[in-house]
BALOBA-1460 file (C-alpha; in Angstrom, 3 decimals):
// residues 360
<rec num="1" residu="x" x="11.012" y="-43.288" z="-12.275"/>
<rec num="2" residu="x" x="14.694" y="-42.884" z="-12.405"/>
<rec num="3" residu="x" x="16.389" y="-40.856" z="-10.141"/>
<rec num="4" residu="x" x="16.631" y="-37.790" z="-12.550"/>
<rec num="5" residu="x" x="13.278" y="-37.116" z="-12.896"/>
<rec num="6" residu="x" x="12.321" y="-38.190" z="-8.860"/>
<rec num="7" residu="x" x="14.728" y="-35.629" z="-7.819"/>
<rec num="8" residu="x" x="12.785" y="-33.493" z="-10.403"/>
<rec num="9" residu="x" x="9.641" y="-33.999" z="-8.930"/>
<rec num="10" residu="x" x="10.779" y="-33.644" z="-5.321"/>
<rec num="11" residu="x" x="12.350" y="-30.406" z="-6.646"/>
<rec num="12" residu="x" x="8.484" y="-29.056" z="-8.257"/>
<rec num="13" residu="x" x="7.232" y="-30.718" z="-5.044"/>
<rec num="14" residu="x" x="8.526" y="-28.092" z="-2.708"/>
<rec num="15" residu="x" x="8.477" y="-24.912" z="-4.982"/>
<rec num="16" residu="x" x="4.591" y="-25.836" z="-4.918"/>
<rec num="17" residu="x" x="4.919" y="-25.905" z="-1.377"/>
<rec num="18" residu="x" x="6.764" y="-22.595" z="-0.758"/>
<rec num="19" residu="x" x="3.937" y="-21.065" z="-2.628"/>
<rec num="20" residu="x" x="1.114" y="-22.360" z="-0.563"/>
<rec num="21" residu="x" x="3.036" y="-22.248" z="2.992"/>
<rec num="22" residu="x" x="0.742" y="-19.554" z="5.520"/>
<rec num="23" residu="x" x="2.542" y="-16.208" z="5.884"/>
<rec num="24" residu="x" x="3.375" y="-15.540" z="9.924"/>
<rec num="25" residu="x" x="3.854" y="-11.511" z="9.318"/>
<rec num="26" residu="x" x="2.418" y="-9.109" z="7.195"/>
<rec num="27" residu="x" x="3.229" y="-5.910" z="5.678"/>
<rec num="28" residu="x" x="0.794" y="-3.108" z="4.827"/>
<rec num="29" residu="x" x="1.194" y="-0.347" z="2.324"/>
<rec num="30" residu="x" x="-0.840" y="2.312" z="0.888"/>
<rec num="31" residu="x" x="-0.129" y="5.010" z="-1.457"/>
<rec num="32" residu="x" x="-2.261" y="7.948" z="-1.095"/>
<rec num="33" residu="x" x="-4.231" y="8.510" z="-3.739"/>
<rec num="34" residu="x" x="-2.129" y="7.236" z="-6.483"/>
<rec num="35" residu="x" x="-4.456" y="6.237" z="-9.770"/>
<rec num="36" residu="x" x="-4.123" y="2.631" z="-11.593"/>
<rec num="37" residu="x" x="-3.494" y="4.987" z="-14.807"/>
<rec num="38" residu="x" x="0.159" y="5.063" z="-13.337"/>
<rec num="39" residu="x" x="0.181" y="2.081" z="-11.830"/>
<rec num="40" residu="x" x="-0.185" y="-0.069" z="-15.549"/>
<rec num="41" residu="x" x="0.857" y="2.621" z="-18.030"/>
<rec num="42" residu="x" x="3.345" y="4.886" z="-16.253"/>
<rec num="43" residu="x" x="3.010" y="9.177" z="-17.032"/>
<rec num="44" residu="x" x="-0.273" y="10.709" z="-18.141"/>
<rec num="45" residu="x" x="0.882" y="11.982" z="-21.659"/>
<rec num="46" residu="x" x="-1.998" y="14.874" z="-20.914"/>
<rec num="47" residu="x" x="-0.137" y="16.128" z="-17.983"/>
<rec num="48" residu="x" x="3.519" y="14.925" z="-18.918"/>
<rec num="49" residu="x" x="4.192" y="18.589" z="-20.406"/>
<rec num="50" residu="x" x="1.969" y="20.944" z="-19.818"/>
<rec num="51" residu="x" x="3.436" y="23.643" z="-17.994"/>
<rec num="52" residu="x" x="0.369" y="24.929" z="-15.409"/>
<rec num="53" residu="x" x="1.005" y="21.254" z="-14.046"/>
<rec num="54" residu="x" x="5.432" y="20.638" z="-13.893"/>
<rec num="55" residu="x" x="7.613" y="23.233" z="-13.044"/>
<rec num="56" residu="x" x="10.092" y="21.656" z="-16.249"/>
<rec num="57" residu="x" x="8.137" y="19.931" z="-19.140"/>
<rec num="58" residu="x" x="10.676" y="18.818" z="-20.976"/>
<rec num="59" residu="x" x="13.095" y="17.877" z="-18.385"/>
<rec num="60" residu="x" x="9.884" y="15.333" z="-16.855"/>
<rec num="61" residu="x" x="9.034" y="14.125" z="-20.616"/>
<rec num="62" residu="x" x="12.899" y="12.875" z="-21.118"/>
<rec num="63" residu="x" x="12.570" y="11.602" z="-17.215"/>
<rec num="64" residu="x" x="9.796" y="9.452" z="-17.275"/>
<rec num="65" residu="x" x="8.705" y="9.338" z="-21.111"/>
<rec num="66" residu="x" x="8.731" y="6.049" z="-23.446"/>
<rec num="67" residu="x" x="6.025" y="5.132" z="-25.707"/>
<rec num="68" residu="x" x="6.024" y="2.147" z="-24.990"/>
<rec num="69" residu="x" x="3.474" y="1.676" z="-21.712"/>
<rec num="70" residu="x" x="4.779" y="-1.415" z="-20.772"/>
<rec num="71" residu="x" x="8.005" y="0.578" z="-20.656"/>
<rec num="72" residu="x" x="6.754" y="3.663" z="-19.515"/>
<rec num="73" residu="x" x="5.519" y="1.963" z="-15.994"/>
<rec num="74" residu="x" x="8.540" y="0.182" z="-15.231"/>
<rec num="75" residu="x" x="10.678" y="3.750" z="-15.473"/>
<rec num="76" residu="x" x="8.041" y="5.214" z="-12.879"/>
<rec num="77" residu="x" x="7.601" y="1.888" z="-10.716"/>
<rec num="78" residu="x" x="10.559" y="-0.807" z="-11.591"/>
<rec num="79" residu="x" x="10.339" y="-2.667" z="-8.298"/>
<rec num="80" residu="x" x="6.572" y="-2.938" z="-9.273"/>
<rec num="81" residu="x" x="7.489" y="-4.097" z="-12.477"/>
<rec num="82" residu="x" x="10.303" y="-6.294" z="-11.969"/>
<rec num="83" residu="x" x="10.131" y="-8.021" z="-8.126"/>
<rec num="84" residu="x" x="6.095" y="-7.714" z="-7.869"/>
<rec num="85" residu="x" x="5.340" y="-8.740" z="-11.587"/>
<rec num="86" residu="x" x="7.961" y="-11.235" z="-11.925"/>
<rec num="87" residu="x" x="6.852" y="-12.973" z="-8.118"/>
<rec num="88" residu="x" x="3.791" y="-11.609" z="-7.107"/>
<rec num="89" residu="x" x="0.191" y="-10.355" z="-8.734"/>
<rec num="90" residu="x" x="-1.349" y="-6.789" z="-9.668"/>
<rec num="91" residu="x" x="-4.989" y="-6.253" z="-9.750"/>
<rec num="92" residu="x" x="-6.376" y="-3.420" z="-11.753"/>
<rec num="93" residu="x" x="-5.344" y="-2.835" z="-15.153"/>
<rec num="94" residu="x" x="-8.660" y="-2.140" z="-16.462"/>
<rec num="95" residu="x" x="-7.736" y="-2.104" z="-19.750"/>
<rec num="96" residu="x" x="-7.669" y="-5.066" z="-20.021"/>
<rec num="97" residu="x" x="-11.457" y="-5.360" z="-18.198"/>
<rec num="98" residu="x" x="-9.290" y="-6.064" z="-14.590"/>
<rec num="99" residu="x" x="-11.261" y="-3.930" z="-12.269"/>
<rec num="100" residu="x" x="-10.715" y="-3.041" z="-8.660"/>
<rec num="101" residu="x" x="-12.689" y="-0.492" z="-6.957"/>
<rec num="102" residu="x" x="-13.913" y="1.156" z="-3.597"/>
<rec num="103" residu="x" x="-16.900" y="-0.289" z="-2.244"/>
<rec num="104" residu="x" x="-17.984" y="2.719" z="0.092"/>
<rec num="105" residu="x" x="-19.329" y="5.749" z="-2.557"/>
<rec num="106" residu="x" x="-17.417" y="8.611" z="-1.196"/>
<rec num="107" residu="x" x="-13.985" y="8.116" z="-2.844"/>
<rec num="108" residu="x" x="-12.075" y="10.071" z="-0.416"/>
<rec num="109" residu="x" x="-9.769" y="9.510" z="2.379"/>
<rec num="110" residu="x" x="-10.541" y="8.547" z="5.666"/>
<rec num="111" residu="x" x="-13.844" y="5.991" z="3.869"/>
<rec num="112" residu="x" x="-11.281" y="4.322" z="1.949"/>
<rec num="113" residu="x" x="-9.168" y="3.525" z="4.626"/>
<rec num="114" residu="x" x="-11.401" y="1.893" z="6.947"/>
<rec num="115" residu="x" x="-12.498" y="0.084" z="4.041"/>
<rec num="116" residu="x" x="-9.451" y="-0.960" z="3.476"/>
<rec num="117" residu="x" x="-8.570" y="-2.116" z="7.096"/>
<rec num="118" residu="x" x="-11.654" y="-3.253" z="8.582"/>
<rec num="119" residu="x" x="-12.988" y="-4.938" z="5.295"/>
<rec num="120" residu="x" x="-16.260" y="-2.734" z="4.444"/>
<rec num="121" residu="x" x="-17.521" y="0.390" z="3.403"/>
<rec num="122" residu="x" x="-19.134" y="2.452" z="6.221"/>
<rec num="123" residu="x" x="-20.943" y="4.925" z="4.487"/>
<rec num="124" residu="x" x="-23.171" y="5.985" z="6.878"/>
<rec num="125" residu="x" x="-20.952" y="6.754" z="9.999"/>
<rec num="126" residu="x" x="-17.615" y="7.015" z="7.821"/>
<rec num="127" residu="x" x="-18.177" y="10.032" z="5.690"/>
<rec num="128" residu="x" x="-15.766" y="12.540" z="6.481"/>
<rec num="129" residu="x" x="-12.092" y="13.135" z="7.099"/>
<rec num="130" residu="x" x="-12.987" y="14.084" z="10.461"/>
<rec num="131" residu="x" x="-10.827" y="13.292" z="13.290"/>
<rec num="132" residu="x" x="-13.243" y="10.841" z="14.810"/>
<rec num="133" residu="x" x="-12.623" y="7.479" z="16.609"/>
<rec num="134" residu="x" x="-12.910" y="4.912" z="13.842"/>
<rec num="135" residu="x" x="-15.996" y="2.693" z="15.659"/>
<rec num="136" residu="x" x="-15.292" y="-0.391" z="13.620"/>
<rec num="137" residu="x" x="-12.569" y="-2.847" z="14.792"/>
<rec num="138" residu="x" x="-9.351" y="-2.923" z="11.830"/>
<rec num="139" residu="x" x="-8.031" y="-5.928" z="10.991"/>
<rec num="140" residu="x" x="-5.228" y="-4.254" z="12.864"/>
<rec num="141" residu="x" x="-6.821" y="-4.505" z="16.144"/>
<rec num="142" residu="x" x="-8.024" y="-8.012" z="15.798"/>
<rec num="143" residu="x" x="-4.532" y="-9.102" z="14.930"/>
<rec num="144" residu="x" x="-3.637" y="-7.276" z="18.502"/>
<rec num="145" residu="x" x="-5.902" y="-9.214" z="20.138"/>
<rec num="146" residu="x" x="-4.284" y="-12.525" z="19.047"/>
<rec num="147" residu="x" x="-1.245" y="-14.554" z="20.503"/>
<rec num="148" residu="x" x="1.611" y="-13.682" z="19.141"/>
<rec num="149" residu="x" x="0.503" y="-10.655" z="17.629"/>
<rec num="150" residu="x" x="-0.090" y="-8.989" z="21.019"/>
<rec num="151" residu="x" x="2.047" y="-5.656" z="20.820"/>
<rec num="152" residu="x" x="3.628" y="-6.861" z="17.718"/>
<rec num="153" residu="x" x="1.292" y="-4.277" z="15.813"/>
<rec num="154" residu="x" x="2.533" y="-1.213" z="14.524"/>
<rec num="155" residu="x" x="1.410" y="1.420" z="12.277"/>
<rec num="156" residu="x" x="3.424" y="4.652" z="10.667"/>
<rec num="157" residu="x" x="1.297" y="7.366" z="8.556"/>
<rec num="158" residu="x" x="2.327" y="10.644" z="6.651"/>
<rec num="159" residu="x" x="-1.673" y="12.048" z="7.802"/>
<rec num="160" residu="x" x="-2.468" y="12.933" z="11.163"/>
<rec num="161" residu="x" x="-5.982" y="10.821" z="11.052"/>
<rec num="162" residu="x" x="-4.556" y="7.689" z="11.278"/>
<rec num="163" residu="x" x="-4.399" y="6.983" z="15.147"/>
<rec num="164" residu="x" x="-8.041" y="7.893" z="15.072"/>
<rec num="165" residu="x" x="-8.843" y="5.489" z="11.800"/>
<rec num="166" residu="x" x="-6.954" y="2.677" z="13.628"/>
<rec num="167" residu="x" x="-8.376" y="4.243" z="16.768"/>
<rec num="168" residu="x" x="-5.624" y="4.055" z="18.822"/>
<rec num="169" residu="x" x="-7.125" y="4.535" z="21.832"/>
<rec num="170" residu="x" x="-8.910" y="1.703" z="21.940"/>
<rec num="171" residu="x" x="-7.488" y="-0.241" z="19.923"/>
<rec num="172" residu="x" x="-3.784" y="-0.010" z="22.190"/>
<rec num="173" residu="x" x="-2.031" y="-0.069" z="18.491"/>
<rec num="174" residu="x" x="0.802" y="2.807" z="18.475"/>
<rec num="175" residu="x" x="0.024" y="4.847" z="15.508"/>
<rec num="176" residu="x" x="3.402" y="6.993" z="14.743"/>
<rec num="177" residu="x" x="1.385" y="9.332" z="12.261"/>
<rec num="178" residu="x" x="1.360" y="13.021" z="11.238"/>
<rec num="179" residu="x" x="3.843" y="15.156" z="12.951"/>
<rec num="180" residu="x" x="4.454" y="12.321" z="15.879"/>
<rec num="181" residu="x" x="7.857" y="11.494" z="16.970"/>
<rec num="182" residu="x" x="9.796" y="8.485" z="17.795"/>
<rec num="183" residu="x" x="9.757" y="7.388" z="21.661"/>
<rec num="184" residu="x" x="10.908" y="4.759" z="23.620"/>
<rec num="185" residu="x" x="13.470" y="4.544" z="26.113"/>
<rec num="186" residu="x" x="15.928" y="2.966" z="23.593"/>
<rec num="187" residu="x" x="15.998" y="4.709" z="21.015"/>
<rec num="188" residu="x" x="18.453" y="4.061" z="17.736"/>
<rec num="189" residu="x" x="20.768" y="6.939" z="16.395"/>
<rec num="190" residu="x" x="18.632" y="7.134" z="13.644"/>
<rec num="191" residu="x" x="15.311" y="7.617" z="15.504"/>
<rec num="192" residu="x" x="17.166" y="10.541" z="17.794"/>
<rec num="193" residu="x" x="18.509" y="11.711" z="14.664"/>
<rec num="194" residu="x" x="14.829" y="11.680" z="12.751"/>
<rec num="195" residu="x" x="13.381" y="13.351" z="15.926"/>
<rec num="196" residu="x" x="15.478" y="16.828" z="15.525"/>
<rec num="197" residu="x" x="14.851" y="16.650" z="12.094"/>
<rec num="198" residu="x" x="10.786" y="16.361" z="11.887"/>
<rec num="199" residu="x" x="11.390" y="19.547" z="13.766"/>
<rec num="200" residu="x" x="13.787" y="21.641" z="11.357"/>
<rec num="201" residu="x" x="13.116" y="20.994" z="8.115"/>
<rec num="202" residu="x" x="9.454" y="22.391" z="7.625"/>
<rec num="203" residu="x" x="7.071" y="20.572" z="5.392"/>
<rec num="204" residu="x" x="4.636" y="22.544" z="2.832"/>
<rec num="205" residu="x" x="1.705" y="20.969" z="4.711"/>
<rec num="206" residu="x" x="-0.109" y="21.511" z="8.286"/>
<rec num="207" residu="x" x="-1.866" y="18.163" z="8.848"/>
<rec num="208" residu="x" x="1.036" y="15.826" z="6.520"/>
<rec num="209" residu="x" x="4.566" y="15.383" z="7.087"/>
<rec num="210" residu="x" x="6.906" y="14.046" z="4.545"/>
<rec num="211" residu="x" x="7.100" y="10.543" z="3.230"/>
<rec num="212" residu="x" x="10.417" y="10.424" z="3.982"/>
<rec num="213" residu="x" x="10.022" y="10.730" z="7.924"/>
<rec num="214" residu="x" x="7.101" y="7.666" z="7.773"/>
<rec num="215" residu="x" x="9.721" y="5.758" z="5.829"/>
<rec num="216" residu="x" x="12.764" y="5.685" z="7.616"/>
<rec num="217" residu="x" x="10.332" y="5.658" z="11.636"/>
<rec num="218" residu="x" x="8.847" y="2.853" z="10.004"/>
<rec num="219" residu="x" x="12.559" y="1.153" z="8.709"/>
<rec num="220" residu="x" x="13.686" y="1.619" z="12.410"/>
<rec num="221" residu="x" x="10.611" y="0.185" z="13.781"/>
<rec num="222" residu="x" x="10.710" y="-2.589" z="11.563"/>
<rec num="223" residu="x" x="14.902" y="-3.272" z="12.123"/>
<rec num="224" residu="x" x="14.563" y="-3.253" z="16.193"/>
<rec num="225" residu="x" x="11.002" y="-3.882" z="17.179"/>
<rec num="226" residu="x" x="10.040" y="-6.707" z="15.181"/>
<rec num="227" residu="x" x="6.606" y="-6.261" z="14.480"/>
<rec num="228" residu="x" x="4.515" y="-8.868" z="13.077"/>
<rec num="229" residu="x" x="2.319" y="-6.815" z="11.779"/>
<rec num="230" residu="x" x="3.225" y="-3.165" z="10.107"/>
<rec num="231" residu="x" x="1.052" y="-0.913" z="8.638"/>
<rec num="232" residu="x" x="2.678" y="2.067" z="6.388"/>
<rec num="233" residu="x" x="0.440" y="4.906" z="5.026"/>
<rec num="234" residu="x" x="2.790" y="6.832" z="2.696"/>
<rec num="235" residu="x" x="0.530" y="10.732" z="1.376"/>
<rec num="236" residu="x" x="2.664" y="12.732" z="-1.133"/>
<rec num="237" residu="x" x="1.316" y="11.452" z="-3.953"/>
<rec num="238" residu="x" x="-2.485" y="12.217" z="-2.942"/>
<rec num="239" residu="x" x="-0.889" y="15.917" z="-1.741"/>
<rec num="240" residu="x" x="0.994" y="16.903" z="-4.411"/>
<rec num="241" residu="x" x="-1.840" y="15.912" z="-7.163"/>
<rec num="242" residu="x" x="-4.360" y="18.257" z="-4.705"/>
<rec num="243" residu="x" x="-2.114" y="20.962" z="-5.591"/>
<rec num="244" residu="x" x="-1.115" y="20.447" z="-8.896"/>
<rec num="245" residu="x" x="1.984" y="19.226" z="-9.081"/>
<rec num="246" residu="x" x="2.196" y="16.358" z="-11.156"/>
<rec num="247" residu="x" x="5.843" y="15.903" z="-11.634"/>
<rec num="248" residu="x" x="5.981" y="15.943" z="-7.620"/>
<rec num="249" residu="x" x="3.305" y="13.630" z="-8.272"/>
<rec num="250" residu="x" x="5.135" y="11.000" z="-10.259"/>
<rec num="251" residu="x" x="8.165" y="11.812" z="-8.072"/>
<rec num="252" residu="x" x="6.883" y="11.249" z="-5.116"/>
<rec num="253" residu="x" x="5.210" y="7.706" z="-7.020"/>
<rec num="254" residu="x" x="8.729" y="6.748" z="-7.544"/>
<rec num="255" residu="x" x="10.332" y="7.418" z="-4.543"/>
<rec num="256" residu="x" x="7.565" y="5.212" z="-2.804"/>
<rec num="257" residu="x" x="8.476" y="2.475" z="-5.545"/>
<rec num="258" residu="x" x="12.106" y="2.577" z="-3.832"/>
<rec num="259" residu="x" x="10.760" y="3.042" z="-0.209"/>
<rec num="260" residu="x" x="9.101" y="-0.379" z="-1.046"/>
<rec num="261" residu="x" x="11.611" y="-1.999" z="-2.416"/>
<rec num="262" residu="x" x="14.386" y="-1.086" z="0.239"/>
<rec num="263" residu="x" x="11.801" y="-2.237" z="2.829"/>
<rec num="264" residu="x" x="11.475" y="-6.005" z="0.723"/>
<rec num="265" residu="x" x="15.096" y="-6.646" z="0.094"/>
<rec num="266" residu="x" x="15.430" y="-5.537" z="4.011"/>
<rec num="267" residu="x" x="12.051" y="-8.459" z="4.841"/>
<rec num="268" residu="x" x="14.061" y="-11.215" z="2.360"/>
<rec num="269" residu="x" x="17.474" y="-10.963" z="4.086"/>
<rec num="270" residu="x" x="15.984" y="-10.933" z="7.751"/>
<rec num="271" residu="x" x="16.261" y="-14.536" z="8.296"/>
<rec num="272" residu="x" x="12.989" y="-13.817" z="10.762"/>
<rec num="273" residu="x" x="10.918" y="-12.363" z="7.979"/>
<rec num="274" residu="x" x="12.316" y="-14.225" z="5.050"/>
<rec num="275" residu="x" x="9.582" y="-16.287" z="2.904"/>
<rec num="276" residu="x" x="7.208" y="-16.044" z="5.568"/>
<rec num="277" residu="x" x="6.083" y="-12.534" z="5.141"/>
<rec num="278" residu="x" x="2.798" y="-11.012" z="2.796"/>
<rec num="279" residu="x" x="2.808" y="-7.614" z="1.393"/>
<rec num="280" residu="x" x="0.364" y="-5.831" z="0.168"/>
<rec num="281" residu="x" x="0.419" y="-2.423" z="-1.187"/>
<rec num="282" residu="x" x="-3.171" y="-0.705" z="-2.522"/>
<rec num="283" residu="x" x="-4.438" y="3.083" z="-2.742"/>
<rec num="284" residu="x" x="-7.139" y="4.496" z="-0.748"/>
<rec num="285" residu="x" x="-9.055" y="6.235" z="-3.700"/>
<rec num="286" residu="x" x="-8.320" y="7.262" z="-7.536"/>
<rec num="287" residu="x" x="-8.921" y="10.254" z="-8.912"/>
<rec num="288" residu="x" x="-9.864" y="12.375" z="-12.426"/>
<rec num="289" residu="x" x="-8.872" y="12.068" z="-15.241"/>
<rec num="290" residu="x" x="-8.831" y="15.426" z="-17.454"/>
<rec num="291" residu="x" x="-6.984" y="18.149" z="-16.289"/>
<rec num="292" residu="x" x="-10.000" y="19.789" z="-14.638"/>
<rec num="293" residu="x" x="-10.394" y="16.559" z="-12.398"/>
<rec num="294" residu="x" x="-7.234" y="15.045" z="-11.455"/>
<rec num="295" residu="x" x="-6.338" y="17.344" z="-8.531"/>
<rec num="296" residu="x" x="-9.814" y="16.194" z="-6.700"/>
<rec num="297" residu="x" x="-11.355" y="12.454" z="-6.068"/>
<rec num="298" residu="x" x="-14.510" y="12.452" z="-4.306"/>
<rec num="299" residu="x" x="-18.288" y="11.256" z="-5.621"/>
<rec num="300" residu="x" x="-18.554" y="14.112" z="-8.194"/>
<rec num="301" residu="x" x="-15.242" y="12.511" z="-9.938"/>
<rec num="302" residu="x" x="-16.237" y="8.753" z="-10.876"/>
<rec num="303" residu="x" x="-12.852" y="7.549" z="-11.770"/>
<rec num="304" residu="x" x="-12.474" y="8.258" z="-7.646"/>
<rec num="305" residu="x" x="-13.573" y="5.009" z="-6.851"/>
<rec num="306" residu="x" x="-11.083" y="3.072" z="-8.852"/>
<rec num="307" residu="x" x="-7.790" y="1.975" z="-7.631"/>
<rec num="308" residu="x" x="-5.241" y="-1.336" z="-7.799"/>
<rec num="309" residu="x" x="-4.223" y="-3.819" z="-5.517"/>
<rec num="310" residu="x" x="-0.369" y="-5.670" z="-5.688"/>
<rec num="311" residu="x" x="0.759" y="-8.629" z="-3.284"/>
<rec num="312" residu="x" x="3.888" y="-9.919" z="-3.274"/>
<rec num="313" residu="x" x="5.609" y="-12.728" z="-0.242"/>
<rec num="314" residu="x" x="4.123" y="-16.106" z="1.129"/>
<rec num="315" residu="x" x="0.945" y="-17.589" z="-0.217"/>
<rec num="316" residu="x" x="1.366" y="-15.433" z="-3.505"/>
<rec num="317" residu="x" x="1.504" y="-17.469" z="-6.770"/>
<rec num="318" residu="x" x="3.286" y="-15.547" z="-9.052"/>
<rec num="319" residu="x" x="1.143" y="-14.660" z="-11.536"/>
<rec num="320" residu="x" x="2.412" y="-11.303" z="-12.249"/>
<rec num="321" residu="x" x="-0.037" y="-8.593" z="-13.806"/>
<rec num="322" residu="x" x="-3.724" y="-10.210" z="-13.704"/>
<rec num="323" residu="x" x="-5.318" y="-10.256" z="-16.547"/>
<rec num="324" residu="x" x="-8.741" y="-12.081" z="-16.555"/>
<rec num="325" residu="x" x="-11.596" y="-10.040" z="-16.621"/>
<rec num="326" residu="x" x="-13.363" y="-9.055" z="-13.335"/>
<rec num="327" residu="x" x="-13.875" y="-7.597" z="-10.469"/>
<rec num="328" residu="x" x="-12.113" y="-7.019" z="-7.024"/>
<rec num="329" residu="x" x="-12.797" y="-4.360" z="-4.038"/>
<rec num="330" residu="x" x="-9.931" y="-2.492" z="-1.666"/>
<rec num="331" residu="x" x="-12.374" y="-4.408" z="1.074"/>
<rec num="332" residu="x" x="-11.602" y="-7.993" z="-0.006"/>
<rec num="333" residu="x" x="-7.891" y="-7.155" z="1.893"/>
<rec num="334" residu="x" x="-8.794" y="-7.573" z="5.735"/>
<rec num="335" residu="x" x="-10.166" y="-10.868" z="5.107"/>
<rec num="336" residu="x" x="-7.557" y="-11.911" z="2.853"/>
<rec num="337" residu="x" x="-4.871" y="-10.863" z="5.219"/>
<rec num="338" residu="x" x="-6.786" y="-12.985" z="7.576"/>
<rec num="339" residu="x" x="-6.717" y="-15.986" z="5.582"/>
<rec num="340" residu="x" x="-3.185" y="-15.824" z="4.542"/>
<rec num="341" residu="x" x="-2.089" y="-15.645" z="8.113"/>
<rec num="342" residu="x" x="-4.218" y="-19.240" z="9.077"/>
<rec num="343" residu="x" x="-7.283" y="-16.941" z="10.954"/>
<rec num="344" residu="x" x="-10.681" y="-16.775" z="10.102"/>
<rec num="345" residu="x" x="-11.960" y="-13.126" z="9.623"/>
<rec num="346" residu="x" x="-14.169" y="-12.790" z="12.666"/>
<rec num="347" residu="x" x="-16.194" y="-9.443" z="11.203"/>
<rec num="348" residu="x" x="-18.920" y="-10.838" z="8.835"/>
<rec num="349" residu="x" x="-19.641" y="-7.942" z="7.166"/>
<rec num="350" residu="x" x="-15.915" y="-8.091" z="5.681"/>
<rec num="351" residu="x" x="-15.819" y="-9.074" z="1.895"/>
<rec num="352" residu="x" x="-14.704" y="-12.045" z="0.959"/>
<rec num="353" residu="x" x="-10.786" y="-13.070" z="0.504"/>
<rec num="354" residu="x" x="-8.763" y="-12.786" z="-3.053"/>
<rec num="355" residu="x" x="-7.961" y="-16.069" z="-4.008"/>
<rec num="356" residu="x" x="-4.257" y="-16.055" z="-4.040"/>
<rec num="357" residu="x" x="-2.984" y="-19.414" z="-5.401"/>
<rec num="358" residu="x" x="-5.272" y="-19.809" z="-7.404"/>
<rec num="359" residu="x" x="-7.490" y="-18.181" z="-10.334"/>
<rec num="360" residu="x" x="-10.276" y="-15.998" z="-8.693"/>
């Protein structure tokens, strides 16, 4: 083998090693109730110009419509379809026979988040959105008990039920959710400002704050507290949908895509996180496909169980949009995270992991 071929072989070997290396940090992000239809096909033509769902139909059409669904999804979620599609993986395009579902049969938020975070459905005990402490341990709680992760696990959410879903009381994990403020002796100037603005800017909901506060509280914590595991739960996509505002649903989805881009670009700019962090993005449930069912979700709306998963970062092969037919579940995320971090998941009830370095 001549020197040029040897050099190329070394480069290929190093590239494969970089893809296979274990992650050291995990960031999990959820977008409440964002349908797979918008993720993989962009704005829905059935809703885009409906005057009962959209304040300025022609303006929204001009903003989001492309005849080609591949271009249309790029308009809605540019980070997904540029960065993740080129260097990560996306599951859930049912048009290709690639299916992601919830294992729980309730198809609303608390059961959905329990499934994602604990690795299994618990239909008997987790059957409402009531503020009841989760009897199941989440992967976050298990990580918080491990050397190197203890005290380095943080969670942020727009919905005020997350302290109960994560069981902040038992787990000891700080959960900033609902209208919680940043706390501590050494708050940054931005955290001080966010605390003030959150009391001055009144959003439309009593149990859910605007995602901007959740995002910027989380970004400040990421930069200043340097967590090994970070969970961020955005909520506006679901809340605007419940109010039948398709325009605001789309704007919230695109804004969250931009938030995720900001997170990932910062991660890749920081030596402590660059190339050793895995980012996983998903939704807790789907929603209806007709005008009369799109507002809601639950066991009476079959499409509510249909979700999607996107992954990017250390250990994730750059396969892009997964096109092979198959069935995957949100419940697989918890064990996948532990496997990528080099750990065995301690709860045998959790679903098997995704295989991110080869075909599943």
